[in-house]
C-alpha positions as CSV (number, residue, x, y, z in Angstrom):
1,M,259.6,101.2,-117.5
2,R,263.7,100.7,-117.9
3,R,264.0,104.1,-116.5
4,F,262.0,103.2,-113.5
5,T,263.7,100.1,-112.8
6,A,267.0,101.8,-112.7
7,Y,265.9,104.7,-110.4
8,F,264.4,102.0,-107.8
9,F,267.8,100.0,-108.2
10,V,269.7,103.3,-107.0
11,F,267.4,104.0,-104.3
12,I,267.4,100.4,-102.9
13,T,271.3,100.6,-103.1
14,C,271.5,103.7,-101.1
15,I,269.2,102.1,-98.1
16,I,271.4,99.2,-97.9
17,A,274.7,101.3,-98.1
18,N,273.4,103.6,-95.2
19,S,272.5,100.6,-93.2
20,C,275.7,99.2,-93.4
21,S,277.4,102.5,-92.5
22,D,278.8,103.5,-88.6
23,P,275.9,104.1,-86.3
24,I,275.8,107.7,-84.5
25,T,277.5,107.5,-81.1
26,G,278.2,109.7,-78.0
27,T,275.0,111.7,-75.9
28,I,273.2,115.1,-76.8
29,E,274.2,117.8,-74.1
30,N,271.0,118.8,-72.0
31,Q,270.2,122.6,-72.9
32,P,269.2,125.0,-70.0
33,P,265.7,126.3,-69.9
34,N,264.8,129.8,-70.8
35,T,262.6,132.2,-68.5
36,Y,260.1,135.1,-69.1
37,L,258.3,137.7,-67.2
38,A,255.0,139.0,-68.2
39,L,256.5,142.3,-68.4
40,R,259.6,142.2,-70.6
41,P,262.9,142.9,-68.6
42,D,263.5,146.7,-68.0
43,S,259.6,147.6,-68.9
44,V,258.7,150.9,-67.5
45,I,256.2,150.0,-64.3
46,A,254.3,152.5,-62.7
47,P,254.7,152.8,-59.0
48,G,251.8,150.9,-57.2
49,S,250.5,149.1,-54.1
50,T,253.2,147.2,-52.2
51,I,250.8,144.1,-52.9
52,K,252.2,142.7,-56.2
53,R,251.3,140.0,-58.6
54,I,254.1,139.1,-60.7
55,N,253.5,136.5,-63.5
56,W,256.1,134.2,-65.4
57,W,256.6,131.1,-67.3
58,G,259.4,129.0,-68.8
59,D,260.4,127.0,-71.9
60,D,262.8,123.9,-72.3
61,P,264.2,123.1,-75.7
62,D,265.2,119.4,-74.7
63,G,262.6,118.5,-72.0
64,F,259.9,119.9,-69.5
65,I,259.9,122.7,-66.8
66,S,259.7,121.4,-63.1
67,G,259.6,124.6,-61.4
68,Y,261.2,128.1,-60.7
69,R,263.5,129.5,-58.4
70,I,262.4,133.3,-57.3
71,S,264.4,135.9,-55.4
72,F,264.5,139.6,-54.6
73,D,268.1,139.9,-54.2
74,S,269.6,136.9,-56.3
75,V,271.1,135.3,-53.0
76,N,268.4,134.1,-51.0
77,W,266.5,131.9,-53.4
78,G,263.1,130.1,-52.9
79,F,261.4,127.2,-55.2
80,T,257.9,127.2,-56.6
81,N,256.1,125.1,-59.1
82,K,253.4,128.1,-60.0
83,N,253.7,130.5,-62.7
84,D,252.8,133.4,-60.6
85,S,252.4,134.7,-56.9
86,T,251.3,137.6,-54.8
87,F,254.0,139.3,-52.9
88,I,253.6,141.4,-50.2
89,L,256.5,143.9,-50.0
90,S,257.5,145.4,-46.8
91,I,259.0,149.2,-47.2
92,T,260.2,151.9,-45.0
93,G,259.3,155.3,-45.7
94,S,256.7,156.4,-48.3
95,D,258.1,154.5,-51.6
96,S,260.9,151.8,-52.7
97,T,261.7,150.0,-55.5
98,F,262.3,146.1,-55.9
99,R,264.2,143.8,-58.1
100,F,262.5,140.4,-58.6
101,F,264.5,137.5,-60.0
102,V,263.0,134.2,-61.7
103,A,265.0,131.1,-63.1
104,A,263.1,127.9,-64.7
105,V,264.3,124.8,-63.6
106,D,264.1,121.8,-66.1
107,N,263.4,118.1,-65.4
108,K,267.2,117.2,-65.1
109,G,267.5,120.0,-62.2
110,L,269.3,122.3,-64.6
111,T,268.4,126.1,-63.9
112,D,268.3,129.0,-66.6
113,P,271.6,130.7,-65.8
114,T,270.3,133.9,-66.9
115,P,267.1,134.6,-64.7
116,A,264.2,136.7,-65.9
117,T,264.4,140.0,-63.9
118,N,262.3,143.4,-63.6
119,L,262.3,146.6,-61.2
120,Y,259.1,146.9,-59.2
121,P,258.4,150.3,-57.8
122,V,256.2,150.6,-55.1
123,V,254.5,153.5,-52.9
124,N,253.3,152.7,-49.3
125,T,249.2,153.5,-48.8
126,P,248.7,155.1,-45.5
127,P,246.4,153.0,-43.2
128,V,243.2,154.0,-42.0
129,V,241.2,153.5,-38.7
130,S,237.4,154.1,-37.9
131,F,235.3,153.6,-34.5
132,D,233.0,150.8,-35.2
133,A,229.6,151.6,-36.0
134,G,227.3,151.3,-33.3
135,T,229.6,151.8,-30.3
136,E,229.3,155.4,-29.9
137,I,230.2,156.9,-26.8
138,P,227.1,158.3,-24.6
139,D,226.8,161.6,-24.0
140,T,227.5,161.2,-20.2
141,T,229.7,158.6,-18.5
142,F,231.1,157.7,-15.2
143,P,235.0,157.5,-15.3
144,L,235.0,154.2,-17.3
145,A,234.4,154.1,-21.2
146,T,235.3,151.5,-23.8
147,F,235.9,152.2,-27.4
148,K,236.0,149.8,-30.2
149,W,237.6,150.3,-33.6
150,T,238.9,148.8,-37.0
151,G,241.7,149.4,-39.0
152,S,242.7,148.5,-42.6
153,D,245.6,149.2,-45.1
154,A,245.3,148.7,-48.8
155,D,249.0,147.1,-48.6
156,G,247.9,144.6,-46.5
157,D,246.1,144.5,-42.9
158,E,249.1,142.6,-41.8
159,N,251.3,145.9,-42.1
160,L,249.3,147.6,-39.5
161,A,252.0,148.1,-36.6
162,F,250.2,150.2,-33.6
163,Y,247.3,152.1,-32.8
164,H,248.1,155.1,-31.1
165,W,245.7,157.1,-28.8
166,S,245.4,160.0,-26.8
167,L,242.8,162.1,-24.5
168,N,241.7,165.5,-25.0
169,D,244.9,166.5,-27.3
170,T,247.1,165.3,-30.2
171,N,250.2,166.0,-28.6
172,N,250.7,162.9,-26.3
173,F,249.8,159.8,-28.0
174,R,250.4,156.2,-26.1
175,R,250.5,153.3,-28.4
176,V,249.1,149.6,-28.3
177,P,249.9,146.9,-30.5
178,A,247.9,146.6,-33.8
179,T,246.1,143.3,-32.5
180,V,244.4,145.3,-29.7
181,N,241.1,147.0,-31.2
182,L,239.0,147.5,-27.6
183,L,240.7,149.8,-25.4
184,T,238.6,150.6,-21.9
185,L,239.9,154.0,-20.1
186,T,239.5,155.1,-16.7
187,Q,240.3,157.9,-14.3
188,D,244.0,156.5,-14.2
189,S,244.0,156.6,-17.9
190,G,243.7,160.5,-18.0
191,L,240.0,161.0,-18.0
192,A,239.3,164.5,-17.2
193,L,236.4,164.5,-14.2
194,N,233.3,166.8,-14.5
195,A,234.6,167.7,-18.0
196,D,233.8,167.2,-21.4
197,N,236.7,164.6,-23.0
198,I,237.6,163.7,-26.5
199,L,239.8,160.5,-27.5
200,Y,241.8,160.7,-30.5
201,L,242.8,157.7,-32.4
202,R,245.5,157.1,-35.3
203,V,246.7,154.0,-36.3
204,E,250.8,153.5,-37.8
205,D,251.8,150.6,-40.5
206,D,255.1,148.8,-40.7
207,A,256.7,151.5,-42.9
208,G,255.8,154.1,-40.3
209,A,253.3,156.1,-42.1
210,F,250.1,157.1,-40.1
211,S,246.4,157.1,-41.0
212,P,244.5,160.6,-40.7
213,I,243.6,161.2,-36.9
214,V,239.7,160.0,-36.1
215,Q,238.0,161.2,-33.0
216,M,235.1,160.1,-30.4
217,P,232.7,161.8,-29.8
218,D,232.3,163.3,-33.5
219,T,232.7,167.2,-34.2
220,G,229.3,168.7,-32.7
221,R,228.9,166.3,-29.8
222,I,229.9,165.9,-26.2
223,W,231.1,163.3,-23.9
224,H,231.3,164.5,-20.2
225,V,232.8,162.3,-17.8
226,K,231.2,162.7,-14.3
227,A,233.1,161.9,-11.2
228,Q,232.1,158.9,-9.0
229,T,230.8,160.4,-5.6
230,A,229.5,157.4,-4.0
231,R,229.5,153.7,-3.7
232,I,225.7,153.1,-4.3
233,L,224.4,153.6,-7.8
234,L,220.8,154.2,-8.9
235,I,220.0,152.9,-12.0
236,K,216.5,155.1,-13.1
237,D,214.7,152.6,-15.5
238,M,211.1,154.0,-15.3
239,P,209.2,155.8,-17.7
240,L,210.3,159.8,-18.1
241,I,207.1,160.7,-17.1
242,E,207.3,159.0,-13.5
243,F,210.9,160.7,-13.0
244,T,209.9,163.3,-10.7
245,Q,207.7,160.9,-8.7
246,A,210.6,158.4,-8.5
247,E,213.1,161.1,-7.7
248,N,211.3,162.6,-4.8
249,Y,210.6,158.9,-3.6
250,F,214.5,158.0,-3.7
251,V,215.6,161.7,-1.9
252,N,213.3,160.7,1.4
253,A,213.7,157.0,1.2
254,M,217.5,156.8,0.9
255,D,217.5,159.5,3.6
256,T,221.3,160.1,4.4
257,L,222.6,157.3,2.2
258,S,224.7,158.9,-0.8
259,Y,224.3,157.3,-4.1
260,D,225.0,158.3,-7.8
261,V,222.3,158.2,-10.6
262,L,222.8,156.5,-14.0
263,D,219.4,157.4,-16.2
264,I,219.0,154.4,-18.7
265,K,215.5,155.7,-20.4
266,S,216.4,159.4,-21.2
267,S,216.9,160.5,-24.8
268,G,215.6,156.9,-26.0
269,G,218.4,154.9,-24.1
270,N,221.2,157.2,-25.7
271,L,222.7,157.2,-22.2
272,I,223.4,153.3,-22.0
273,P,226.8,152.2,-22.8
274,K,226.8,150.7,-26.5
275,I,229.5,148.2,-25.3
276,V,227.8,146.1,-22.6
277,N,230.9,144.2,-21.8
278,P,232.7,145.5,-20.7
279,M,232.1,149.3,-20.5
280,F,228.3,148.6,-18.5
281,I,229.5,145.6,-16.7
282,E,232.7,147.5,-15.4
283,T,230.5,150.8,-14.9
284,L,228.3,148.7,-12.3
285,R,231.5,147.3,-10.8
286,L,232.5,150.8,-9.6
287,F,229.7,150.7,-7.2
288,E,229.3,148.2,-4.2
289,I,225.6,148.2,-4.4
290,V,223.2,148.7,-7.3
291,I,219.4,149.7,-7.0
292,W,217.8,149.1,-10.4
293,S,214.3,150.8,-10.2
294,A,211.9,150.4,-13.0
295,N,208.3,150.8,-13.8
296,R,204.8,148.4,-13.4
297,G,205.6,147.1,-17.2
298,N,202.0,148.2,-18.6
299,L,203.3,149.1,-21.7
300,S,205.9,147.6,-23.5
301,A,208.0,151.0,-24.0
302,D,207.8,151.5,-20.3
303,N,208.9,148.0,-19.1
304,A,212.3,147.5,-17.4
305,N,215.5,147.0,-19.7
306,F,215.5,143.4,-19.1
307,D,217.8,142.7,-21.9
308,L,220.7,144.8,-20.7
309,A,219.7,143.5,-16.8
310,Q,220.3,140.0,-18.2
311,N,223.6,140.8,-19.9
312,S,225.4,142.5,-17.5
313,L,224.1,141.6,-13.8
314,P,225.2,138.4,-13.6
315,F,228.5,139.2,-13.9
316,Y,228.3,142.4,-11.4
317,L,226.7,139.7,-9.1
318,Q,229.6,137.0,-9.7
319,S,232.3,139.9,-8.8
320,G,230.9,140.3,-5.4
321,G,228.3,143.2,-6.1
322,K,225.0,143.6,-4.3
323,L,221.5,144.1,-5.9
324,F,218.1,145.3,-5.3
325,F,216.3,144.9,-8.7
326,T,212.5,146.5,-8.4
327,T,210.2,146.4,-11.4
328,G,206.7,145.6,-12.7
329,L,206.6,142.5,-15.0
330,P,205.3,142.7,-18.5
331,N,201.8,142.0,-19.4
332,A,202.6,138.7,-21.4
333,E,201.9,135.6,-18.9
334,V,203.4,133.3,-21.3
335,Q,207.0,134.5,-20.2
336,G,209.1,131.8,-18.5
337,Q,211.8,133.0,-15.7
338,G,214.7,132.8,-18.2
339,D,212.9,135.0,-20.8
340,L,213.2,138.1,-18.4
341,I,215.3,137.3,-15.1
342,N,218.6,135.2,-15.1
343,F,220.1,137.0,-12.4
344,A,217.7,136.4,-9.4
345,P,217.1,133.0,-7.3
346,I,213.6,132.3,-8.8
347,D,212.1,129.2,-9.9
348,S,209.3,130.6,-12.3
349,L,207.1,133.6,-12.8
350,S,203.4,133.0,-11.9
351,T,201.1,132.6,-14.5
352,C,198.3,134.3,-12.6
353,T,198.0,138.2,-13.1
354,I,196.2,140.4,-10.5
355,A,194.6,143.1,-12.5
356,L,194.4,145.7,-9.9
357,I,195.9,146.8,-6.6
358,P,194.1,149.5,-4.9
359,G,196.3,152.4,-3.3
360,G,196.3,151.9,0.3
361,T,197.0,148.1,-0.1
362,S,199.4,146.7,2.6
363,L,202.0,144.2,1.7
364,I,202.4,141.0,4.0
365,N,205.9,141.2,5.4
366,E,207.0,137.6,5.7
367,D,210.3,138.5,6.9
368,T,209.2,140.6,9.7
369,G,212.5,142.3,9.9
370,Y,211.1,144.5,6.9
371,P,208.8,147.1,7.2
372,V,205.1,147.0,6.4
373,L,205.2,148.9,2.8
374,T,201.6,150.4,1.5
375,S,200.6,151.1,-2.1
376,S,200.5,154.8,-2.5
377,T,198.8,154.6,-5.9
378,L,196.6,152.1,-8.0
379,L,198.9,149.1,-9.5
380,Q,197.8,147.2,-12.5
381,R,198.6,143.5,-13.8
382,I,200.7,142.6,-10.8
383,R,202.4,138.9,-11.2
384,G,204.1,136.9,-8.6
385,I,207.4,134.8,-8.3
386,N,207.9,130.9,-7.6
387,I,211.0,130.3,-5.8
388,T,212.9,127.5,-4.1
389,P,215.6,127.4,-1.3
390,P,217.8,128.8,-0.3
391,A,215.7,131.8,-1.7
392,Q,213.6,133.2,1.2
393,V,210.2,135.3,0.8
394,V,210.3,138.8,1.7
395,Y,207.2,140.1,0.7
396,R,203.5,138.9,-0.3
397,L,200.4,140.3,-1.2
398,P,196.9,139.7,0.5
399,I,194.9,136.7,-0.9
400,S,193.4,137.8,-4.3
401,T,190.3,136.8,-5.7
402,A,191.9,136.4,-8.9
403,C,194.7,134.2,-8.0
404,Q,193.3,132.7,-4.6
405,T,196.6,132.7,-3.2
406,N,199.4,135.0,-1.5
407,T,201.4,136.2,-4.4
408,V,205.1,136.7,-3.7
409,I,206.4,139.7,-4.9
410,A,209.9,140.0,-3.2
411,I,212.4,137.7,-2.3
412,K,215.9,137.4,-1.3
413,D,218.8,135.2,-2.0
414,A,219.6,133.6,1.1
415,A,218.1,134.1,4.8
416,S,221.5,136.1,6.1
417,S,223.6,138.4,4.5
418,P,222.1,138.3,1.0
419,K,223.5,139.6,-1.8
420,N,220.4,139.9,-4.4
421,I,216.9,141.2,-3.5
422,L,214.1,141.0,-6.2
423,M,210.8,142.9,-5.9
424,T,208.1,142.7,-8.8
425,M,206.6,145.7,-8.3
426,P,208.0,149.5,-8.5
427,V,209.2,150.4,-5.2
428,Y,208.5,153.9,-5.6
429,Q,204.7,153.4,-5.9
430,L,204.7,151.8,-2.4
431,N,204.9,155.0,-0.5
432,G,202.0,155.0,1.4
433,N,204.1,155.6,4.6
434,P,207.3,157.2,3.7
435,N,208.7,156.3,7.0
436,A,208.2,152.9,6.0
437,S,210.3,153.8,3.0
438,I,213.2,154.7,4.9
439,D,212.9,152.0,7.1
440,L,213.0,149.7,3.8
441,F,216.3,151.2,2.5
442,R,218.1,151.3,6.0
443,K,217.0,147.4,6.4
444,I,218.4,146.6,2.8
445,V,221.2,148.6,2.5
446,L,222.6,148.9,6.4
447,N,221.5,145.5,7.6
448,E,221.2,143.1,4.8
449,F,224.1,144.4,2.5
450,N,226.2,145.5,5.7
451,Y,227.2,148.7,3.9
452,R,229.2,151.0,6.0
């Protein structure tokens, strides 16, 4: 017990003695932080993509890290609060090496005086380009064609610089900015007329690397460009089985009028340009007058291509084109005007269908300036149209026991100098009097459309 008391006395004495000594004075100097890269300095890094993700961190012995200064040249510095970032390293040529610097900054603003650094070798990956699927060029076109493509770069699509295109050889490339991915070519672009053509395409990146060359059409296919020979275009939209009948009709009815032909029914419709806007619309605009001739509409496969018409004809008409559209209407009576025809001045389609029109039936020419037309064959399921001014009636059917009305089957958009004439029967089946057919087209083309 005496020994414990003695030790306790000595302990208390020491505490009192220390508490009475001079206190510690002065300040502790702020220590700089340390910075580390995920890869140790001077690590051997295999060459890779120009897109680099780099990680780092810092440590402060007497505070905390508030951010990092980063640089690729140790002269120009940026600041970030992040511990990693993805960098797109722009290079010229096929490869290069970049040195990255990072220095931690502590909560008192002191920066690591010995930044962490490492070398990052990169290899430029050539870009690639391909024509968009579903935009294949038809086998035959007039001297106007549109192409659409998509380019990409493993090093970042923002590295794409230019697209280069060339017609019929790979020696005379012309370039467009990488922001362009749609190109329409004309005769002025160098299309070879009445000949097969090929478009070659490649893409260049910022480093000057080129993609492999692609071509349209693919090898094994042809793209024939036929010269435009007239200012009138006949679009053949009738069933293939009626092509000969229609061709013979138009050869006679058009008489001395010259016209070019665009077949949109053969080959399952493969002659229709896949890019409607601008290629098909601009093809129509090559012509002053378009005559769109289709079938009577008994079978869905034989119907006029109303989707194509609705997506193109309003633009053609707005640009000053003149149109004669002649077609039967589909069987379904529930369709409204907007479901089929947005390009003609009609209010609605008739809900009444006339089952049969015998051959030898004469139309009533409400506009007496038009010839009397007579059906040359049996016509089935005829539907009329309802109009509102300023549209004018051109032809009616005789009173039908089915509809008990004079069904309107042809109209024009104005009483004089019309630009849009619609007939809801196939005109080539109204050839009971071939001379009247000639008079019809003289009236439409020469008198109404003022063609010279």
